C-alpha positions, 0 to 999 in steps of 0.5 A, spaced: 154 446 479 150 451 475 150 459 477 144 459 482 147 466 484 143 468 478 137 468 481 138 475 485 142 479 479 148 479 483 152 479 477 149 486 476 153 490 480 158 494 478 160 501 475 162 505 469 166 511 469 166 512 462 160 516 462 155 520 466 147 518 465 141 521 467 134 518 468 128 523 467 121 522 462 119 526 457 112 528 455 110 527 448 104 529 445 102 525 438 097 523 433 097 517 430 092 514 424 092 507 427 087 501 426 081 500 431 081 493 432 075 488 435 077 486 442 077 479 444 078 475 450 086 475 453 085 474 460 087 467 461 094 464 458 089 459 454 086 466 451 093 468 450 095 462 446 088 462 442 090 468 440 097 466 438 094 459 434 089 465 430 095 469 429 100 464 426 095 461 422 097 461 415 090 461 412 087 467 416 089 474 416 088 475 423 089 483 423 084 484 417 079 479 421 079 484 428 080 491 424 074 494 424 075 501 422 081 506 423 081 512 427 086 518 430 089 517 437 091 524 440 093 524 447 099 527 451 103 521 454 110 520 457 117 516 455 121 514 460 129 516 458 136 515 459 140 520 457 148 519 457 154 523 454 161 522 456 164 524 463 169 529 460 168 534 455 161 537 452 155 532 450 157 534 443 153 535 437 151 528 434 146 523 439 144 516 438 137 515 440 136 507 441 130 504 442 129 497 444 125 491 442 120 486 443 121 484 450 126 488 453 126 496 455 132 501 455 136 497 460 137 493 454 142 498 452 146 499 458 146 492 461 150 493 468 152 485 467 159 484 468 162 490 469 158 493 463 161 489 459 155 488 454 153 496 454 152 498 448 151 505 451 159 504 454 162 503 448 158 509 444 159 514 449 166 511 449 167 513 441 164 520 443 157 520 442 151 522 447 146 516 447 138 517 449 135 510 450 127 510 451 122 505 453 117 505 447 110 508 449 106 503 452 112 499 455 117 499 462 116 506 465 113 510 459 106 511 459 101 505 458 095 504 455 090 500 452 093 494 449 089 494 443 087 500 440 092 505 443 099 501 444 100 500 437 107 501 432 105 507 429 102 510 435 110 509 438 113 511 431 110 518 432 112 518 439 119 516 437 119 522 431 116 527 437 122 525 441 127 526 435 125 533 434 125 535 441 132 533 440 134 537 434 130 544 438 134 543 444 127 542 447 128 537 453 130 541 460 133 536 462 139 537 456 142 543 455 143 543 448 140 542 441 144 536 437 145 537 429 145 530 428 140 524 430 143 517 429 137 512 430 139 506 432 134 500 433 133 493 435 128 489 432 121 492 433 125 498 435 128 497 428 121 497 425 120 503 428 127 506 426 126 504 419 118 507 420 120 514 422 125 514 416 120 513 411 115 518 414 120 523 416 126 521 411 129 529 414 128 527 421 134 522 421 141 523 419 143 515 419 140 509 421 143 503 425 138 497 424 140 491 429 136 484 430 132 486 423 131 485 415 125 486 411 123 479 411 117 478 416 115 471 413 118 468 421 114 472 424 109 467 426 114 462 427 117 467 433 110 468 435 109 459 436 116 459 439 115 464 444 109 460 447 106 467 449 103 468 456 099 474 460 104 477 463 100 479 468 100 471 470 107 470 468 110 475 472 105 476 478 110 481 482 112 485 476 107 485 472 101 484 476 099 488 481 100 484 487 103 486 494 111 483 494 110 484 502 108 477 504 113 473 499 118 478 502 117 476 508 116 468 507 122 467 502 126 470 507 133 466 508 131 464 501 133 470 498 140 467 495 139 462 488 143 456 492 138 458 499 133 456 494 134 450 491 136 447 498 129 449 500 126 446 494 131 440 495 128 440 503 121 440 501 121 435 496 125 430 500 120 431 506 116 428 502 120 422 499 123 426 493 130 426 493 133 430 487 140 433 485 141 441 486 143 440 479 136 438 477 132 443 481 136 449 479 135 446 472 126 446 473 127 453 476 131 456 472 127 454 465 120 454 467 116 458 470 118 457 477 122 463 476 117 467 473 113 466 479 117 469 484 121 473 479 121 481 482 120 479 489 127 482 491 127 487 486 120 490 485 118 496 489 111 497 485 108 492 480 107 495 473 100 493 474 099 492 465 092 490 463 090 484 460 092 484 453 099 485 454 103 479 453 110 475 455 114 469 452 112 463 457 120 462 460 127 462 459 127 456 454 122 460 449 126 466 450 133 461 448 129 459 441 128 466 439 133 470 442 139 466 444 144 462 441 147 456 445 153 456 447 155 463 445 151 467 451 152 467 458 147 463 462 147 467 468 145 473 463 139 470 460 137 469 467 137 477 467 134 478 461 128 473 464 127 477 470 128 483 467 123 482 461 117 487 458 111 485 455 109 486 448 101 487 447 096 485 442 096 491 438 102 491 437 103 484 434 097 486 430 100 492 427 108 491 426 108 488 419 104 495 417 110 499 416 111 503 409 115 498 404 120 503 403 123 508 405 126 515 402 132 517 406 138 518 403 143 518 408 147 511 410 143 505 413 147 499 416 143 492 418 147 489 423 144 482 424 146 476 428 148 469 422 142 465 427 136 471 428 131 467 428 125 473 427 128 476 420 132 470 418 128 464 420 135 461 423 141 462 418 142 469 415 145 466 409 140 461 406 138 465 400 139 460 395 144 464 392 139 470 390 143 474 395 150 475 399 145 474 406 138 475 408 138 482 410 142 484 404 135 484 401 133 489 405 137 494 401 130 495 396 127 498 401 132 504 401 132 505 393 135 513 395 140 511 400 147 514 399 150 507 402 147 501 405 151 495 407 147 489 412 153 486 416 152 479 419 155 478 426 157 471 427 156 466 432 149 470 435 142 469 435 136 475 436 138 478 442 144 481 440 147 484 446 146 478 451 152 475 446 159 474 448 161 478 442 156 483 443 162 488 444 166 486 437 159 489 435 159 495 439 166 497 435 163 495 428 158 499 429 162 505 431 167 505 426 161 505 421 159 511 424 165 514 424 166 512 416 160 514 413 161 522 416 157 521 423 164 521 427 162 523 434 
């Protein structure tokens, strides 16, 4: 029988005693030079599909086609953050700043599933580090904005740089002191931004850990196509839109648990003469947008109210293609990822490839990517035709001044590194690598 209980996210229960954490928002003032794009229809799922078709067309540079001019974005925003440190002892002098990728928020780094066994923060804090995980500008509980001309990669990099400077100067009131060294750890788009920061401000980072990344962006189009992007507001109206939960809470009532929901759907089908097994019903609910339609009813207090132009992958099957390796992740955790996923903006897609071609950062760099990564390796990180040990290894060319570069390929892992069975082994490797490169806590 499939794990119906995952619908209720009961598996999220569990406490870890190794760390002390605080959630707060950080005010940031940013100035970012970025694109001024022509707006296009993005209201319906068909509109979003039309965008994806144009974006992935091999004969069309859609970013260039929509780009009208450049502008300087100036504004004050709030970045949602979670600060963690060892429960005993001081906060230390070294902090890891954690930046999530597309489809996630800051919880990606501290998954409470299975008693925090998948938590990167847990591993880092046990190694003696403090961590600051952020919701990128425009995402989660950070300030939202115009999905075309505000929430772009450049603005997010400037927000990340501002937060880094505040950490060095001790200007975050919820944290009692400054930090001598700041390590930037990213995943996917968060790695793009951490790399980008090192290119613009090489003296504002002391070490880079770029997970789920390489400099090869040629597989982004197939990733976008596989995600079958839909309007976020339509995909999960109870989380991403502005729909009220109250009526649905009352109507679902007894069907709050996964098993009860499956039985309820079975009963409804039987009333019209259709008899399906519980396994079939569960598969249909869990792996299609049916589960997205009801996601949030038992958790969401306030809808996030993303405007049109924020989009998300369609369902768990799309998530698996781009992020997960079948047989090497817990499907229950996959459903947690589906019910807590976050969207991406039009502006982010249009600017994801705009990072500088190289960085003058002279410190240590670790690129840590799953062997079956699709977005940055096309599904096989060793498929180089003999030109290099791996596709991520070719990224060394982007760091001509680094004192140490390593590309590590995590086995039996796809793009969503933190949700695979061997995630904790990867975390230990990263902490050990940091310690061996002058960045021990």
